[in-house]
N, C-alpha and C positions, 0 to 999 in steps of 0.2 A: 555214132554219136548217142552218150548219154547227155540228159539235160535235168537237172535236180534244182529245187526249193532247198537253199541251203541252210533256212532259217525254221525249216521243220521237216525235212528228208522225205519231201514229197518226190518222186521220180514224175517229171512232166513231158518228159517224151524219152523213147529209147528208137535209134535206128540201127537195125541187123542185131534184133532181139540175142540171135543165136550167139553172136561172136561176142556181145557184150556182156553176154550172162554165164555162157557156159566154157570159155576157154579162159584159162591164164595167158596171159605175157610177160615177157620182161619189161620192167616200168620204164628202161632206160634211164635218163636223167631225170626223169620226175618224181624220183626218191629222195633227188637232195634234199629238197625242203626240210624234209623229216631229219636228215643227218643235221644239218645245220641248226634246227631246234634244237637236237639233243645236244649238239656242242655247245650253244648258248646256255641251255640250262645247266649241263653240267661245270662251266665256268671254262670251257676249253678255250674259246673265245669270247669277245666282247664284240660290241658292235662295229669299233671301231681297229678291231684287231684286223691286220696284214697280215699275212700269210706268202713267202717267197715259192713263186709258182714259174719260176727261169727268163730265161732273157731280162735279167737284170729288173725284174716286175713284181713287185709287191700288189695284192688286192685285198679289200675286203670282203664281209660276206653280203653284202649287196650288191656288187658289181661282180663276184662268182657266181651266185645264183641267175644274174642277169645277163651274161655272158656265158653261163653254163661251165665255168672252167672246172676240168677234170683233173687238174694235179691240186687243187684247192680242196676236193673234196676227199680226192686219194689221200691226202696228208690228214684230215679231219677223220677219215676211216681208221687209220694209222691209231692217232692219238686217242680214241674212243675206245676201238676196239671192239669185236664181237656183238661180246654181253650186250655192254650199257646201247649200242646202236639195237638190237633184237628187242631189249624192255620197251624202247620209245615207238618201233614199229609195230609191236604187237596194243599198244595202246591206240594207235591209232587204225587197228583191223586187218594188219595185214594178216593174211593167214587163216580169216573167218570170215564166213560169208556177211555181206554190207546188207541184204536185206532180210526183209521179214516176211518169213514164209513165199517167198518167188518163186514159184516152178523151175526145175533147169539151172538154178544158180551154185557155182561154182564157189568151192571158197579159197582158191587159189593156192599158193605155197608160197612158206616162205621155209629155207634151208633152215635146218638143225646145227648145221656149223659153216665157216666161212669156204668159201669158194676153194677148190682146190690148187685152181689157176690163178694167180693174182689177190688170193686173199681178200681182206677184210676190205682194203684198199676198195678193188673192183668192182664189191658190193655197193660202197659207198658212194661212188659216182655214178655207177651204171646200172644198177640194182640186180647184178649177176645174181645169179641160181633161184632170184625171184619171179615167183608168176603171180602177176595182179590183173584181176579182168576191170576194164571200163567201169563198172558200176563200184567195186571198190576204188577206185580211183577217186571215183566222182564224192565218197563217202570222203576220203581224206583230204580233199581241196574244200570239199562245204566245211570241214570242220577247222580249218585256217581261216575261210571265209568270216565264219561267225562267231569265231573268237575265241574255241575250242570245245565246243560241244559237240560230238561225234552221234548222229542218229541214224536211228536205223531205219534205211528206207524202207519205201513203201511205195508200192505201184496201182494205184484205184485205179479201175479200168470201166466201171461202170458209175450211174448217175448214185444209186447206192451204195458202192463201197466211196463215194466221195465224199458222200454227205455222214458216213460215218467215221470219215478220217479223223485219227487224233496220234499228233508227233510222238514218237516212240524215242525217247533218250538212253542210248546205250551205255555211254559214259561221259563224264564230263573231264576234259582236262586240265583242271584248274592249275595244275603246276605250270602249265605251259603257257598260261594265256598272257602273262607279259611280256614274253618272247613274241608272241604272233605279231604284231604289228612291225618288229625289227625284219621277219622273214618277208610281210608285204610290200616293204621296201624291196626288195628284191625282184619279187613278182611282180610290181610295177615295173621297175626297170628292165624285167622282160620286154614287154611290149612297147615303152619309151624309144630305148636305144640296143634293147639287144637280141636275142636269139627269137625271138615273138615279136619281132617289130613290125611284122608282116599284118599283122593282127591291129595296129593302131586304129584309133578314130579320134580325131580332136572333141569329138562331141559326148565324148561318156568316155570313163576308165574303164579299161580291162587288165584283168593281173593275173599272170598266167606263168606257167613252168613247159617247155620243150623237152621232147627226148627223143633221141636217134640212136637206135643201135640194129645192130643183126639178129638173126634169132632162124635157127635152122634152115639156111638157105636165103631169109626173107629179111626185106627190111622192113622197121618200125618206125613209126611217126607218130608222137603223141602230144596234144598239145591239153594241159587239164589248166582250167581257169575260171573265172569268175570277172561278173559286170559289177561296179559300184563297189568303191573300194568301204566306206564308212559306212553302208547304207546296201550289204550286196543283195542281188538280187537272184540273180540265175546261175547257177554250176554249168558248165558243160564240159565236158570230156570227148574229145575226137582220137581217134586212134585210125590207124592209117596202115594197112601192110601191102606189101607187095613187092615191087622193083625200085628202080633207082629214085622216082618221084616220091618215094615215101620218108621222108623224116620230117621230125620235128615242123620248121618255119612253115611250110607248106601245111602242116595240120594247123597252124596258127591262124594262115591265111584263111584257111576255110572257117575257122571259129568265128574271125573277125568279119566275113560275111553275115554269117549268120546270127551275130549280134545286131549288125547294121540294118539286116531286115526286120529284124523283131523290134531293135529302137523304132523303127520307120513305120510297121505298123501300129505298136502302140501309141503312138501320137497321132496317127490319124483317128483310131478308137476315141481315145481321149478327146481329141477337136471335133470328132463327133459327138460324143455325150455331151459335151460341153453348151453346143449348138443347139440340141434336142434341148437342153435343161432350160436355155436361155427362151426358145422357142414357148416353151412350156408355162411360161410365167407372163407372156405377153396375154 
């Protein structure tokens, strides 16, 4: 698990640092928001475009993200082509280190050509041949959460480092800013009624994207998310790796528990601070 402030790029916590930093894994369906943004920006689709996905059904990009429809994104991949998808993936930092001077961090991998088996369609809906770290995915989701600024992630570990912390902007994705709200609708739908509904809480908004696939004989379960729709506060990426129970909805469930505990602690802290302030004025 990686927790980040999307408004500054400050890493707040890492659970299992070795796994989060030094290894790259297939992003599975968490790559779909980048493909969706590319398709919207390139005019391949609009928010209301519905593509045929089989079984006499057509869906738009919001439902395709929420329900993680593979056919929809396979079709988008074929329409966009490898070159255009690659340009947007690099803008979001795939294939480069997300952190600033973080020891042991891997740059992951972005392939120089589409997968030999499945082609660009497989890359578009499952991230085939891409390797991404949890830290990189946290940077990607932070960029969507904050409206288009890719920060270099920093991990201050001492009071001195924290006092000296200053956000560092890697790049501003101004060409995508107007399309990001359309992606947020799909990420909200993921938790409201889609593949990440196990993270749902009626008291606050969680937006995210699940991912499930297999890699080298192990199953991967991702949930890349943030809390707070218009005023994002925390980005959390959960990665599970192992047996049958490792899949995206289970990662979403874990993130949901984390957010609920975090919000409860914040509420208690705020209530205590208010009580202290009232007492001091008496």
